[in-house]
TORPA-533495 format. One line per field, with one value per residue: x, y, z of N, C-alpha, C in turn; residue in one letter. Coordinates in steps of 0.1 Angstrom, whole numbers. Example, Ala and Ser with C-alpha at 12.3 -4.5 7.8 and 13.67 -1.06 7.14 Angstrom:
n_east 132, 128
n_north -57, -22
n_up 78, 71
ca_east 123, 137
ca_north -45, -11
ca_up 78, 71
c_east 132, 129
c_north -33, 0
c_up 78, 79
aa A, S
This chain:
n_east 76, 103, 114, 102, 112, 139, 138, 128, 149, 171, 164, 162, 189, 201, 190, 198, 226, 232, 226, 243, 268, 267, 265, 290, 306, 301, 313, 340, 344, 342, 362, 385, 396, 400, 405, 385, 373, 371, 348, 326, 333, 331, 303, 292, 301, 287, 261, 261, 265, 241, 223, 231, 250, 276, 308, 331, 364, 385, 416, 428, 421, 436, 468, 478, 474, 459, 428, 403, 375, 356, 326, 303, 267, 242, 225, 211, 226, 252, 267, 273, 287, 310, 319, 326, 351, 368, 383, 366, 349, 317, 300, 268, 233, 213, 188, 191, 201, 179, 166, 151, 171, 191, 200, 211, 231, 248, 259, 276, 297, 307, 296, 292, 266, 250, 231, 221, 203, 202, 219, 231, 242, 262, 289, 297, 294, 312, 335, 336, 340, 365, 380, 379, 393, 418, 425, 432, 412, 398, 375, 344, 323, 292, 293, 274, 252, 227, 209, 212, 201, 218, 226, 234, 254, 250, 259, 287, 286, 302, 305, 312, 337, 352, 360, 386, 401, 399, 411, 437, 446, 442, 457, 483, 497, 511, 494, 461, 448, 426, 404, 389, 361, 343, 311, 294, 266, 263, 255, 228, 219, 241, 238, 246, 235, 212, 203, 177, 175, 192, 182, 171, 187, 190, 181, 160, 146, 113, 111, 101, 119, 119, 104, 122, 144, 133, 127, 153, 163, 147, 153, 181, 215, 231, 257, 283, 305, 334, 355, 386, 401, 429, 443, 436, 457, 452, 461, 475, 460, 447, 416, 383, 361, 372, 385, 363, 353, 375, 376, 351, 353, 371, 356, 333, 345, 355, 331, 317, 334, 331, 304, 303, 319, 313, 326, 330, 316, 336
n_north -42, -37, -61, -78, -68, -74, -102, -107, -95, -111, -137, -134, -127, -151, -170, -161, -164, -189, -211, -208, -210, -236, -250, -244, -256, -283, -287, -282, -304, -325, -321, -311, -285, -265, -258, -278, -268, -241, -227, -237, -224, -198, -197, -202, -180, -161, -167, -162, -134, -126, -133, -115, -121, -117, -127, -140, -152, -174, -187, -214, -239, -270, -280, -305, -339, -371, -353, -349, -331, -320, -306, -285, -282, -261, -249, -250, -232, -235, -249, -232, -213, -226, -236, -212, -205, -227, -253, -280, -312, -323, -342, -354, -357, -383, -376, -350, -353, -356, -332, -305, -288, -280, -306, -314, -295, -300, -324, -316, -308, -330, -344, -367, -388, -399, -423, -421, -436, -461, -487, -508, -499, -482, -490, -493, -466, -452, -464, -453, -426, -428, -437, -416, -397, -408, -404, -378, -359, -333, -339, -329, -333, -330, -334, -338, -349, -339, -308, -280, -255, -234, -225, -246, -276, -308, -343, -356, -379, -409, -426, -418, -409, -431, -432, -422, -444, -461, -445, -444, -470, -472, -451, -454, -436, -422, -409, -395, -363, -347, -322, -299, -278, -249, -234, -204, -184, -150, -123, -100, -77, -62, -62, -82, -115, -129, -158, -162, -152, -165, -189, -178, -180, -206, -239, -262, -293, -298, -275, -256, -256, -238, -217, -208, -200, -178, -162, -155, -143, -120, -107, -105, -93, -109, -119, -143, -167, -186, -209, -224, -252, -267, -294, -328, -356, -387, -419, -452, -475, -456, -445, -442, -432, -419, -400, -386, -374, -357, -340, -328, -314, -294, -280, -272, -254, -234, -225, -216, -194, -177, -171, -158, -135, -120, -111, -79, -62, -46
n_up -753, -761, -755, -773, -797, -794, -794, -820, -836, -827, -834, -862, -869, -860, -877, -903, -902, -891, -909, -932, -920, -910, -933, -944, -924, -928, -953, -945, -927, -945, -963, -951, -954, -936, -901, -880, -857, -859, -871, -855, -830, -837, -842, -816, -802, -815, -809, -781, -783, -795, -775, -756, -736, -714, -712, -690, -684, -666, -664, -687, -712, -707, -722, -724, -737, -736, -731, -708, -700, -673, -663, -644, -646, -658, -677, -711, -724, -715, -733, -754, -740, -731, -756, -769, -760, -759, -778, -781, -780, -774, -749, -748, -738, -751, -761, -770, -796, -812, -813, -831, -855, -835, -828, -853, -857, -835, -843, -862, -848, -840, -817, -790, -781, -752, -734, -704, -689, -697, -687, -699, -722, -714, -711, -738, -746, -730, -739, -765, -760, -747, -768, -786, -770, -770, -796, -796, -794, -774, -749, -735, -708, -689, -656, -636, -647, -651, -653, -629, -605, -605, -581, -564, -565, -579, -570, -586, -613, -616, -638, -666, -662, -664, -690, -691, -683, -705, -724, -715, -720, -748, -759, -750, -734, -704, -686, -683, -687, -666, -665, -644, -647, -640, -642, -639, -635, -630, -629, -636, -658, -649, -621, -592, -591, -568, -547, -554, -580, -596, -609, -631, -654, -656, -669, -661, -650, -662, -677, -704, -734, -757, -747, -727, -742, -756, -735, -725, -747, -748, -724, -719, -710, -692, -671, -673, -659, -666, -653, -655, -640, -623, -640, -631, -627, -642, -638, -645, -623, -609, -593, -605, -591, -570, -585, -596, -573, -565, -587, -586, -562, -568, -588, -574, -555, -572, -584, -561, -554, -576, -574, -549, -553, -579, -611, -625, -652, -676
ca_east 79, 117, 117, 97, 121, 151, 135, 127, 162, 179, 160, 166, 203, 205, 186, 206, 240, 234, 226, 255, 279, 265, 269, 305, 312, 300, 324, 353, 345, 344, 374, 396, 403, 403, 404, 371, 369, 370, 334, 317, 336, 325, 289, 290, 303, 276, 249, 263, 263, 226, 217, 236, 257, 289, 316, 344, 371, 396, 423, 427, 421, 450, 474, 481, 465, 445, 422, 389, 370, 343, 320, 289, 257, 231, 216, 215, 236, 265, 274, 278, 297, 323, 323, 331, 364, 376, 381, 362, 338, 308, 292, 254, 222, 208, 176, 195, 203, 166, 161, 152, 181, 202, 206, 219, 242, 257, 266, 287, 308, 311, 291, 289, 254, 249, 219, 225, 193, 204, 232, 237, 249, 272, 302, 300, 295, 324, 346, 336, 346, 379, 387, 381, 403, 431, 428, 436, 401, 394, 361, 338, 310, 286, 294, 262, 242, 215, 211, 209, 195, 228, 230, 241, 259, 247, 270, 292, 284, 316, 306, 319, 351, 358, 366, 400, 408, 400, 421, 451, 449, 443, 467, 497, 503, 513, 483, 451, 446, 412, 404, 377, 356, 331, 303, 285, 258, 266, 249, 218, 220, 251, 236, 248, 223, 211, 198, 163, 176, 201, 174, 167, 196, 190, 171, 160, 133, 104, 110, 100, 132, 116, 100, 134, 152, 126, 129, 167, 165, 140, 158, 195, 222, 236, 271, 286, 319, 340, 368, 393, 409, 441, 440, 439, 462, 446, 472, 472, 458, 438, 402, 375, 352, 381, 388, 351, 352, 385, 373, 339, 357, 376, 345, 325, 352, 356, 318, 314, 341, 325, 291, 305, 326, 312, 333, 323, 318, 344
ca_north -39, -38, -75, -84, -64, -82, -115, -107, -93, -122, -149, -131, -129, -165, -177, -157, -168, -203, -221, -207, -215, -250, -256, -243, -266, -296, -287, -284, -317, -335, -318, -307, -273, -256, -265, -280, -261, -226, -222, -238, -214, -185, -197, -201, -166, -153, -169, -154, -120, -125, -134, -104, -127, -112, -139, -138, -165, -175, -199, -219, -253, -277, -283, -320, -349, -370, -343, -350, -320, -323, -293, -285, -280, -252, -245, -253, -222, -239, -254, -220, -206, -234, -236, -199, -203, -239, -263, -292, -319, -324, -355, -349, -367, -389, -369, -338, -356, -355, -319, -299, -278, -281, -319, -315, -286, -307, -334, -309, -306, -344, -347, -381, -389, -410, -426, -424, -444, -475, -491, -518, -491, -473, -495, -489, -452, -449, -468, -444, -414, -431, -438, -402, -391, -414, -399, -364, -350, -329, -342, -323, -338, -324, -346, -340, -358, -331, -294, -276, -242, -223, -222, -257, -287, -322, -351, -360, -393, -414, -436, -413, -407, -443, -430, -420, -457, -465, -436, -449, -483, -470, -441, -457, -426, -425, -404, -387, -351, -345, -308, -294, -265, -244, -224, -197, -172, -142, -109, -97, -62, -56, -65, -95, -124, -137, -172, -162, -148, -174, -198, -171, -185, -221, -246, -274, -300, -298, -262, -256, -250, -227, -206, -203, -193, -165, -153, -150, -133, -108, -100, -102, -87, -119, -122, -157, -169, -199, -211, -237, -256, -275, -308, -339, -367, -401, -428, -466, -478, -446, -449, -432, -426, -409, -389, -378, -366, -347, -330, -321, -305, -282, -273, -266, -243, -223, -220, -208, -182, -169, -166, -148, -123, -120, -101, -67, -59, -34
ca_up -767, -764, -755, -786, -807, -792, -799, -835, -842, -824, -842, -876, -871, -859, -889, -914, -901, -887, -920, -940, -912, -909, -947, -945, -915, -934, -963, -937, -922, -956, -971, -943, -959, -925, -888, -878, -845, -861, -873, -843, -820, -842, -840, -802, -798, -821, -800, -769, -786, -797, -762, -748, -725, -712, -708, -682, -684, -658, -668, -701, -714, -706, -734, -725, -742, -738, -722, -705, -692, -665, -659, -638, -657, -654, -688, -725, -728, -711, -744, -761, -731, -732, -770, -773, -755, -760, -789, -774, -785, -762, -746, -745, -736, -764, -766, -777, -810, -819, -813, -844, -857, -825, -830, -865, -855, -826, -850, -870, -839, -836, -804, -787, -774, -742, -727, -690, -683, -701, -682, -709, -733, -708, -714, -752, -747, -723, -748, -776, -755, -745, -781, -791, -762, -774, -809, -795, -792, -761, -748, -723, -704, -677, -647, -628, -655, -654, -649, -616, -605, -605, -567, -558, -575, -576, -570, -600, -616, -620, -649, -677, -659, -668, -703, -689, -682, -719, -731, -711, -727, -763, -763, -746, -726, -689, -679, -689, -680, -664, -661, -638, -652, -633, -649, -630, -640, -618, -629, -645, -661, -640, -607, -588, -589, -555, -549, -561, -594, -605, -618, -644, -665, -655, -676, -653, -649, -674, -683, -719, -740, -766, -738, -720, -752, -759, -722, -724, -758, -745, -712, -722, -699, -683, -670, -670, -657, -668, -646, -658, -629, -625, -644, -622, -635, -641, -641, -642, -609, -603, -591, -612, -582, -563, -595, -597, -561, -565, -597, -581, -552, -575, -595, -563, -550, -582, -586, -549, -555, -586, -569, -538, -558, -593, -618, -630, -667, -678
c_east 94, 121, 113, 107, 134, 149, 135, 141, 171, 176, 164, 181, 207, 202, 195, 220, 242, 235, 238, 267, 279, 269, 284, 312, 312, 311, 338, 354, 348, 357, 387, 403, 406, 401, 389, 365, 366, 356, 325, 320, 330, 310, 285, 291, 292, 263, 249, 260, 248, 219, 221, 242, 271, 297, 329, 351, 383, 403, 422, 426, 435, 455, 477, 470, 469, 439, 407, 385, 357, 338, 307, 280, 245, 221, 221, 226, 250, 274, 280, 289, 310, 328, 329, 346, 373, 373, 378, 351, 330, 302, 278, 244, 217, 197, 179, 197, 191, 160, 162, 163, 193, 208, 215, 232, 253, 265, 277, 298, 312, 308, 289, 276, 254, 235, 222, 215, 194, 218, 239, 245, 261, 286, 306, 302, 308, 336, 347, 343, 361, 386, 389, 392, 417, 435, 432, 424, 399, 379, 356, 325, 305, 284, 282, 252, 229, 218, 207, 204, 205, 233, 238, 245, 254, 259, 274, 291, 298, 317, 314, 333, 359, 364, 381, 407, 409, 410, 435, 455, 451, 454, 482, 504, 504, 502, 474, 449, 431, 410, 390, 373, 343, 324, 294, 279, 257, 258, 238, 217, 230, 250, 238, 235, 224, 206, 185, 164, 184, 193, 170, 175, 195, 179, 170, 146, 126, 102, 111, 112, 129, 112, 112, 143, 146, 128, 143, 169, 158, 147, 173, 203, 227, 251, 273, 301, 323, 354, 374, 402, 422, 438, 445, 444, 455, 456, 468, 471, 449, 423, 393, 366, 360, 383, 375, 350, 362, 381, 361, 343, 363, 365, 337, 332, 353, 342, 314, 321, 335, 311, 292, 311, 325, 320, 324, 326, 325, 339
c_north -41, -53, -82, -80, -72, -96, -116, -105, -105, -134, -147, -133, -143, -173, -174, -162, -183, -212, -220, -212, -230, -257, -255, -253, -279, -297, -289, -298, -328, -333, -315, -294, -263, -264, -266, -273, -246, -221, -225, -228, -201, -185, -196, -187, -157, -155, -162, -139, -117, -125, -123, -110, -121, -123, -134, -151, -164, -188, -203, -234, -259, -280, -298, -328, -363, -361, -346, -339, -323, -309, -295, -281, -272, -250, -250, -244, -225, -243, -243, -213, -213, -234, -223, -197, -215, -248, -277, -299, -323, -339, -350, -360, -371, -381, -356, -341, -355, -342, -312, -288, -281, -295, -320, -306, -293, -318, -329, -306, -320, -347, -362, -380, -401, -411, -431, -434, -459, -480, -501, -511, -483, -477, -491, -474, -447, -452, -458, -431, -416, -432, -424, -395, -396, -409, -384, -354, -346, -331, -336, -330, -331, -335, -348, -349, -350, -317, -291, -261, -231, -220, -234, -267, -300, -330, -354, -375, -398, -422, -431, -410, -420, -442, -428, -433, -462, -458, -440, -461, -480, -461, -445, -447, -430, -419, -397, -375, -349, -331, -304, -280, -261, -233, -217, -185, -162, -129, -108, -82, -55, -58, -79, -103, -130, -151, -172, -159, -157, -184, -191, -177, -200, -227, -260, -280, -301, -285, -262, -249, -238, -214, -199, -195, -179, -156, -147, -140, -120, -100, -96, -98, -97, -119, -136, -159, -184, -200, -224, -240, -263, -289, -318, -351, -380, -410, -443, -469, -467, -450, -438, -425, -415, -397, -380, -369, -354, -336, -321, -311, -292, -273, -266, -254, -231, -217, -211, -194, -172, -163, -156, -135, -122, -109, -90, -66, -46, -27
c_up -770, -764, -768, -797, -806, -797, -814, -841, -839, -833, -857, -878, -870, -872, -901, -914, -898, -899, -929, -933, -911, -922, -948, -936, -921, -945, -956, -933, -933, -963, -963, -947, -948, -912, -884, -866, -848, -862, -861, -832, -824, -839, -825, -797, -804, -813, -787, -771, -788, -784, -752, -735, -725, -705, -701, -681, -675, -661, -683, -701, -713, -720, -736, -731, -738, -727, -721, -696, -686, -660, -651, -649, -651, -665, -701, -730, -724, -723, -752, -753, -732, -747, -775, -770, -756, -772, -783, -782, -772, -761, -741, -744, -750, -769, -774, -792, -818, -819, -827, -844, -848, -826, -842, -863, -846, -833, -859, -861, -833, -821, -802, -778, -764, -737, -713, -683, -687, -698, -692, -719, -727, -711, -728, -753, -741, -732, -760, -772, -753, -758, -787, -783, -767, -788, -809, -793, -777, -759, -735, -720, -691, -667, -638, -634, -658, -649, -635, -616, -605, -591, -561, -569, -570, -575, -584, -601, -621, -632, -661, -675, -662, -682, -702, -688, -696, -726, -727, -719, -742, -767, -760, -738, -711, -681, -688, -681, -679, -658, -656, -644, -645, -641, -639, -636, -629, -617, -639, -646, -651, -625, -603, -586, -575, -558, -556, -576, -602, -613, -630, -656, -666, -663, -670, -654, -662, -680, -698, -725, -748, -757, -731, -730, -754, -746, -722, -735, -754, -734, -715, -709, -688, -683, -666, -669, -660, -661, -649, -646, -633, -629, -633, -630, -632, -646, -639, -627, -602, -602, -597, -602, -573, -572, -595, -585, -561, -575, -592, -571, -558, -581, -585, -558, -559, -584, -574, -549, -564, -581, -557, -543, -573, -600, -624, -645, -668, -690
aa M, I, G, R, I, R, I, A, L, G, L, T, V, A, A, V, T, T, F, P, L, A, A, A, Q, L, V, V, M, K, T, G, V, A, H, E, A, T, L, P, R, L, W, H, R, L, V, L, R, I, L, D, F, R, L, H, V, D, G, V, P, A, D, G, R, P, L, L, I, A, A, N, H, I, S, W, T, D, I, M, V, I, G, A, V, A, D, V, H, F, V, A, K, S, E, M, G, G, W, P, I, I, G, K, L, S, R, L, Q, R, T, I, Y, V, D, R, D, R, R, R, K, S, G, Q, Q, V, S, E, I, G, Q, R, L, S, E, G, D, A, M, L, F, F, A, E, G, S, T, S, D, G, N, I, M, Q, P, F, K, S, T, L, F, G, A, A, Q, I, A, L, K, E, S, G, T, E, Q, V, H, V, Q, P, V, A, I, A, Y, T, R, L, H, G, M, P, M, G, R, D, M, R, P, H, A, A, W, I, G, D, R, A, L, V, K, H, I, L, Q, L, L, A, E, G, G, V, D, V, E, V, H, F, G, E, P, V, P, F, K, P, G, S, D, R, K, A, L, A, R, A, V, R, E, Q, V, R, G, M, M, A, T, A, L, R, N, P, R, K, T, I
């Protein structure tokens, strides 16, 4: 019964607030009357509140530009977790653009969609990301290319790190800042999650999205940590594959630390 009440209240609040915020964001983007990152950050925080996610943050997004952020990927909620604390634009899978409501909302944050399965388009997509970087937009992508179960990390794909090379050429700067970010879902109702429980927050494989949303709404009580690492400089002559390995090593270390010693809710 409590779970059903939580679902009903959560969906009602989301419906009542999302559409006015989306309309206001559209006005902001067309007129420039306010900073375009303000309303998306407010919406991301609202979603976390509806889900009853408690957010713990270590570190801050780097100030330097161009800034490319690479994170691990566990769930659809990763976007709200990062969006609640950082003014970034996301790189997402192309199919997300066709999702009802979510696809339209993501366009209001100027998301770039990529099709990782079509190699012929990869160069064009990397160029678009690099161009946005050179224009000063902080861009975040999930470097594994797909979600994991919250226990282990998959290898980082190096293709999108090539956007740093494009940004170097387009911006005329001496280096691109590539910042590692680790996301870890660590507690459920205050108790540390073990290996068996961490997939509770994960959205992997063919798991139905709507079912997972309803499950998280009904349950609530998740603690999630975001750790911002030290930016890795990418300079002329740097190798994107070596960059991907160096960034992954930082992310892996921060994620392991969070899982071993999860922060307590105060």
